[in-house]
VOGU-3710 file (C-alpha; in Angstrom, 3 decimals, decimal comma):
1> xxxxxxxxxx> 252,672/282,758/12,281  256,181/283,087/13,646  257,373/280,351/15,990  259,651/281,090/18,917  261,050/278,926/21,660  261,084/280,171/25,225  261,941/278,936/28,675  258,794/280,047/30,477  255,386/278,456/30,716  251,980/279,880/31,417
11> xxxxxxxxxx> 250,026/282,981/30,584  249,627/285,739/31,275  253,198/286,814/31,678  253,110/289,521/34,264  253,944/293,149/33,907  256,213/294,354/36,699  255,426/297,472/38,711  256,422/300,784/37,201  260,112/301,438/37,551  261,017/297,761/37,192
21> xxxxxxxxxx> 262,594/296,425/34,021  260,491/293,722/32,449  260,697/291,894/29,161  260,287/288,300/28,050  263,046/286,699/26,018  262,760/283,914/23,456  265,012/282,159/20,982  264,159/280,902/17,522  264,988/277,246/18,233  264,490/274,735/21,025
31> xxxxxxxxxx> 268,218/273,993/20,950  269,080/277,634/21,617  266,474/277,793/24,398  268,136/274,713/25,936  271,518/276,486/25,726  270,228/279,451/27,750  268,306/277,220/30,171  271,221/274,894/30,933  274,133/277,316/30,787  272,693/280,575/32,086
41> xxxxxxxxxx> 269,321/280,267/33,836  269,529/276,922/35,677  272,896/277,718/37,306  271,359/280,849/38,876  268,866/279,070/41,146  269,028/275,339/40,270  265,272/275,277/39,530  264,015/273,157/36,631  262,827/274,943/33,506  260,227/274,062/30,887
51> xxxxxxxxxx> 260,962/274,939/27,284  257,888/275,946/25,316  257,065/276,660/21,693  255,242/279,959/21,222  253,437/281,086/18,079  252,296/284,654/17,469  250,902/286,334/14,344  253,491/287,807/11,980  251,932/291,256/12,498  252,924/291,073/16,181
61> xxxxxxxxxx> 256,222/289,245/15,620  257,424/292,067/13,364  257,133/294,513/16,287  259,225/292,440/18,691  262,896/293,276/19,245  265,291/290,903/17,460  268,954/290,825/18,494  271,879/288,451/18,958  273,314/287,430/22,313  275,833/284,665/22,978
71> xxxxxxxxxx> 275,731/284,002/19,230  272,017/283,162/19,340  269,094/284,989/17,737  267,025/286,326/20,613  263,580/287,935/20,564  262,337/290,300/23,268  258,724/291,080/24,078  258,808/294,540/25,585  256,590/295,595/28,449  254,239/297,666/26,293
81> xxxxxxxxxx> 253,455/294,606/24,120  252,918/292,038/26,906  249,111/292,391/27,016  248,795/292,011/23,248  251,317/289,161/23,311  249,383/287,370/26,073  246,166/287,619/24,050  247,709/286,350/20,799  250,287/283,761/21,908  249,691/280,047/21,415
91> xxxxxxxxxx> 251,924/278,089/23,794  252,864/274,418/23,692  255,274/272,847/26,186  257,986/270,694/24,641  258,001/267,203/26,091  261,638/266,543/25,280  264,960/268,055/26,249  266,818/269,202/23,143  270,592/269,186/23,152  271,775/272,765/23,633
101> xx> 273,752/274,456/20,904  277,334/275,313/21,762
//
């Protein structure tokens, strides 16, 4: 199983109406998730965020999009994989606030 850290909680993650861009983004560490939550997402609307650990089978993880943004490894779940992702994902909220990476 591949572990990923995200900043969303709860399944299923919705699929937006056709014509809308929709993907779910994750990082590979809680510290990187905290970086995005504190420096990018929270400043947008000042709403609290929950960082979660997500595990998916390697067979699904290998089909997700891996890229680097802001110096952090980021993983995207594209729209066409959301249903499969929702069915396979095991989600655990983190009950601590990791220090964000710089």
